N, C-alpha and C positions, 0 to 999 in steps of 0.2 A: 616444045619437047626439051627435056633436060639434055645438056651436053654430056658427052661420054665421060669427061673428067669429073663432072658432078656425080654421075652415077657410080663411078669407081672410087670416089673420095673415101667413103667408109671402108672399102676394102684396103686402100692404101694406108689409111689411118690404123687399121687393125694390124697390117703388116709392120708398120713402124713401131707400134706399141709392142708387138710380139718380139721384134728385134731388140728393142730397148730392155724388155724384161729378160731376154736371153743374155744380153750383155751384162745386166745387173747380177744375174745368177752366176755367171762366169766370174765376175769380179769378186763376188762373195766367196765362191769356191777357192779362188786363188788366195784371198785374204785368210781364209780358214787354214789352208795348207801352209801359208807363210807363218801364221801364228803357231801351228803345231810344230813346224820346224824350229821356230824360235824356242818353244818349250823344250824340245828334245835337246837342243844345244845348251840351253840354260841348265837342264838337269845333268848333262854330261859334265859341265864345269863344276857343278855343285858336288858331284859324286867322285871327282878325281881322287881324293884321298881314301876313298872307301876300298874295301876288299873287293876283288873281282866278282865273286859270286853274288854278293849283296848288291853290287852295282847293277849286274845283269837283271836280277829280280826286280829291283826298284825301277829300272828303266822300262821293264815290261809293264809294270803298273802305271808308270807315268804315261807311257804310250796309250794304254787303255783309257786313262782319265782324259788325255788330250782328245782322243777320238770321240769319247762320249760327251764331253762338256764344252769344247771350244766352238764358239760361234763367231761369225764375222764381225759382230759389234763389240767384241771384247778388245781390250788394249793389251799390249805386250806385258804391262805390269799385272794385269788380271791373270794372264797365262802364267807368269812367274809365281804369282800367289798360289795358283792351283798346283803347280809343280812343288812349291814349298810345302803345301799341305800334305801331299803324297810323301815327300821325302821326310817330313817331320814325323810321320807315322813310322817310317823305317828307323829313324834315329831313336824313337821311343822304344821300339822293339829291341834294338841293339843295346840300349841302356839297360833295359830289363834283363836281357841275357847276360850282360856284364855283371849285374848285381847278383844274379843267381850263381855265377861261377865264382 
């Protein structure tokens, strides 16, 4: 007759796997939040010379982009590129408005 440990081995393996998966999900969640925070900080530095209202509107769009697109496997440079894309659109709009005036 199988020993108790042998019978429970699949159960314990399942628990260990579940625990490892939970740990990996938590690490990924922390990584995503750290990347989003990095992106927000980067955007704040990049928009320092901007006017207040434009900065606020751009930061809102940056936040939306970070929420929608940042994943755990991205690098900080990838996040900065994403922020740059959003801010470049704002700079183009500002340039167009300046040309119209």
